[in-house]
Every structure is written in structure tokens, then in C-alpha cells.
N, C-alpha and C positions, 0 to 999 in steps of 0.2 A: 889479645884485647888490650889496647893502650889508649886511654882517653884522658881528657882534661876534667871530665865530670862523669860521675856514676850515680844511678838511681837504684835504690834498694827498696823493693816492695816487700812488705812483711805481713804475715798472718799467723794465727795460732789456732789450736784445736785440742780437744780432749784434755782438759785439765786433770781429770781423774779417769784413767783407763783401768782395765782389768789387770793387765800386767805391765803396761807402759803408760806413762802420763806426761803432761806438760809438753805437748807438741808445739814446736815453733818452726815456721818455714819462711824462707826468703828467696827472692829472685832478683839478681843484679843485672842491670843492663847499662851499657854505655849511652850517654845522652845523645850522641850522634846516631845511634842505632834505634833509639826508642820509637820514633815516629814510624820508621819503616816496618819494624817488627809488629808494632801495635796494629798498623794498617793491614799487614798480612794476616794476623790472627783474626781481626774483625771481619776481614773479607771471607776467610774460611768459615767463620760463624754464619755469615749471611748466606754463603753457598749451601750450608747445611740446614738453613732455616732455623738456626738456634738464636732466636731473638731475645730470649730471656737470659738472665744471669747464669753462667755455668757454676754449678756447685756440686760437690761430692754427694750431698744429701739428696740431690735431684736425679741421680743416676738410676735409670730403670731399664728393663729389657728393651723397651721401645726405643730408647735413645742411646743404647749402648754403642752401636756402630758409629753414630755421629760423634760421640765423646771420644771414641778410639781415634777417629780421624783428627779431631782437635788436638789430642795428646801427641799424635805423630807429628803434626805441624809444629807444635811447641818444642818438642825434642829435636826437631831438625835444627832449630836455632841453638839449642843447648849443645848439641854435638859439634856445631861449628865454632863454639866458644863465644857466640854473641850474647848468650844468656848464661848465667851461673846460678845454680840452685843449691840451697843448703837446707837441710832438715835436722832439727835437734829435738831430743826427747830424753826423758829419764826412765830408768827401770825401777819399778816399785820395790824390787828386792834390794836395791841399793838405798839404804835409809840414812839420811843425814842425821847427825847427832849434834846436840848442843845448840839447837835453834831456839831462839827466844820467841815469845808471842809476837813481837814486832817483826821478826824475820819471817814467820809463817804468814802474817798478814800481807807482807810485801813480796812474798815468794814469786808471784806471777811476774812482777816488774823486775825483780833481781835476776831471774832466769832470762827474761827478755833482754835485759842489759848485757848479760854474758853472751847471749846469742849474737847480738848485733856487733859487739866489740870483737868477738873472736871467730865466729863461724866462717866468715868470708876471707879470713886471713888478710885483712886490709893493711896490716903492718908490713906485708910482703908485696904490696902493690908495686907495679913497675910503670915507669913513664915519667914524663917531664913534670916537675913540681911547679906550683902547687896543684893538688888534685881535689876537687870539690866532691863531696858525697852528700846525697839527699836521702833521708829516711822517710819513706811513705808508708805509714802504718795503717793497717785495717783498723776500723773503729775500736778504740779501747773500751774495756768494760766499765771503766769509771770516767766520770766527767769532773771538771773542776780541778780542785787542788791536787789530787793524786796524779791525774793525767799530766797536768802542767809540770808538776815536780819531776815526773819521770822524763819528760821531754828535756827538762833542765839538766838532768843527769846525763842524758844522751849527748847534749850539747857539750858537756864537760869532757867527754871523751877526746875532743879535739885538743885538749891541753895535756893529754897523757904523753909520756916520753915516746912511746912507740908510734903514736899518730904524728907527733911533730917530726920525728925522724923520717917517716914515710911521706911527709908533706901533705897529710890529709887535712882538709879544711872543712869544718862543719859550721853552718850558719843557722840561726834560730828559725828563720823563715823557711828553711829547707827540712825541718823536722815537723811533720804534720800528719794528721789523720786523713784517711781517704775512704770513700764509699766504694766497695768492691764492684758494685753494679756499674761503675763508670770506668773500670780499668780491667781490661781483658787479661793482663798479666797476673793480676791478683786472683782472677777467676781460675786460670789454669793452675796457679799455685795451690789454691784451695782443693782442687781435684787431686793433685799429687799428694799433698799433705794428708788429706782425708784417707787416701788409699793406704798410706803407711800405717796410720793409726788403726784402720780397719783390719789389716793383716796382722800386725804385731799383737793386737788384742784379741785375735782369733774370732773376730766377728763374722768371718766367712763360714764359721761352723754353726752360727746361731739358727735356731728354728723358732717360729712363732709359738707362743704358749699353747700347749696341747697338740701341736702338729708333729707329724713324723718326718716331714720333709722341709727343706729350706724354702724360704719364700723366693719367688722369681727375682725380686729386687736384689736379694742377697747374692744369688747366683750371678746376676748381671754385674754386680759390684766386684765379685771375685774375678770375673773375666776381664774387667777393666783394670783391676790391680795387676793381673798377669801381663796385660798389654803394656802397662807402665814399667813393670819390672823388665820386660823384654827390651824396652827402649833404653833403660839404664844400663843393661848388660851389653849394649852396643858400645858403651863408654868404658864400663868396668865389667869385663866378662865373668869375674868371680865374685860379683857383688853380693854382700850379705846385708840385708836391711836392718838387722838388729844390733850391729856393732859399728864402731868407728870405721869409716872408709880409709883404707891404707894410703900412705903417702909415698911409698916406694923409696923411703929413706931421704926424701927431699922436702924440707919444710915449706919450700916455695909452692908446693902443691896445695897448701891451705888456700892460696890465692888462685893458682893456675887451674886447678881441677874444675871441670864443668859441672860436676855433680858430686856432693858429699853428704854423708850422714855423720852426725855427732851424737853419741850416747853420753850425755852429760852426767858426770859423777862428782859429787861434792868431795873436796879434799878430806873432809872429816865425816866419814860415813862407815856404816857397818853393813854386812851382807846378811840378809834375812831369807834363808832358804824357803821358809814357809810362804813367801810371796812370789816364788818362781812359778812359771807356767807348769813345769813338770809336777811340782808338789801340789798345786791347786787342782790339777787334773785328776789326781789320785784321791782327793778329799771328797768323800760322799756328801759332806755338808754343803758343798758348793752347788749352786743351781746349774742344771744341765741345759736349760733353755731360757732365753730372754726374748723380749720383743724384738722384731726385726729392726736393724740399724741401717 
């Protein structure tokens, strides 16, 4: 993939999960490929009579097969290197220390910034310079000053030494919020991102309050997650969703790899065993069932 311009669509999910939190996702596409891939995915949606927005929250037994076909179509382009997908999250057991009240208030944006600056390995991008990058963000939770300030910080990435060396050009009008309803790539990303939070937080085990069996929707979501994992394993056969995806000793894979996970850890953090999946599972004080997710 060598382009003069790239578009990165971004989404986020599950700020507070049972074991893993702060999920961020992105899909990168070359500007010359964008229209063709979008048309292909929208055509597949139409063939499947999926006229509403694709969302992980909407997955049901009735629509499972259709969502599986959409995901297969999406990953066709990922395998070919025409799309690059990145997922970032934090593990609750890794607890940052020394954070101020201000740090905590801005944590959402600070993590988002780290994701966009590092997850795609833009400093390793190859091709003729300059290379323009657009950031298309799913609607931010805040409007006004906070959102505009965040976009300003993203714009400032272009002045970093790494981005200047790589020939990365960021422009204010190319950092904007989007409605996922209008962008099928964001919709497919939502499904992949949601599936990872679902599995890492053991939502596939959830049962409705008072029930002895899982809900049909939960079972359908687990099946879709397994279909997504199978697609990823065509790229990374030994893929583990809960850790950093290996680089094979080559830092260039931060950019080159079609699909990667990043378990973000603060440089100043401590490990709290009581927040791990294994420890919580043994704690009888923890709830054994929650509403279907």
C-alpha cells in the first residue's frame, strides 16, 4: 500500500469494561481505494438487504449469517492490504499511578491521541513525500471547547519530529467528526471493535438475570466473534486477542501489518492482581450474571 493520501476512520467503545477498558479502533484506507471499497461494501449490504446501520449492538440470531458475510467481505480487503485495522485497549489490572484529576478528566482524549499517533505506525509509512493523512472520527462525546481542543492537539502531531521525517502532512479541515450511519467502513469497524470488547470482557458467558441459559443474542454474538477471529487468523495464525500483536522483529510491521492489537500500558503503572480475570472469577462477591449485552 503506497499512496499520496490516507484516510483513517476511528471509533471507540467500552470506556469501562469488566477486565479490559478504553477500546479504540481505526481502519486506514488509501484515498485512491476508498471509493471502490466503499462501493463494494455498500453493494454487499444491499445484496443482504441490510439497509440500516451495521452495529455490534444490533447483532441477533436472525441477522447473524448476513453479518458474517459482511465481515468476510471487509476482511477480503484487509487481507489484500487495501485496509489496515488497529485495535487498542487497556487492561484493568494495569493501573496507572500518579495521575492528576486533570489527567483523569482528559484520559479519554489522551488515550485517543496515543492511539492515532502510534497505532498505525505512521512514522514508518513508505512512499513518495509528502503524504497527507485525514482523521475521520466517529462523533466525540463532548462538543465545543473539549472537542476542538482535541482536534487541535491532533493537528499538532504534524509538527512532531517523527511525522516530519516521514513526510506526514495534517491539515485542519481533514480532522473532522463523522456520522457512522453515512460510512460503511466505520460500521464494519464498530462490529470488529465491539466483538473484541465482548470477548475480552467475557460477555459471551453472560446470562439474563434469573436465567440458566444464555440469551440467543449472546450466542449469536459469540458466533460472530468466532467468525471475526477466524478471519484474523488467516493473517496471523497464532493470533491472541488480549496482547500486542507480534512484529516478527521488524518495526516496519507497525505500518505494514494489515491487522494489529495494542494493549496499551502506561509507562508509570502497577499490576493489580485483584483486577485480573482469574482473580475476579474466584471472588464469590462478584456477580455471576448480568443483563444480556
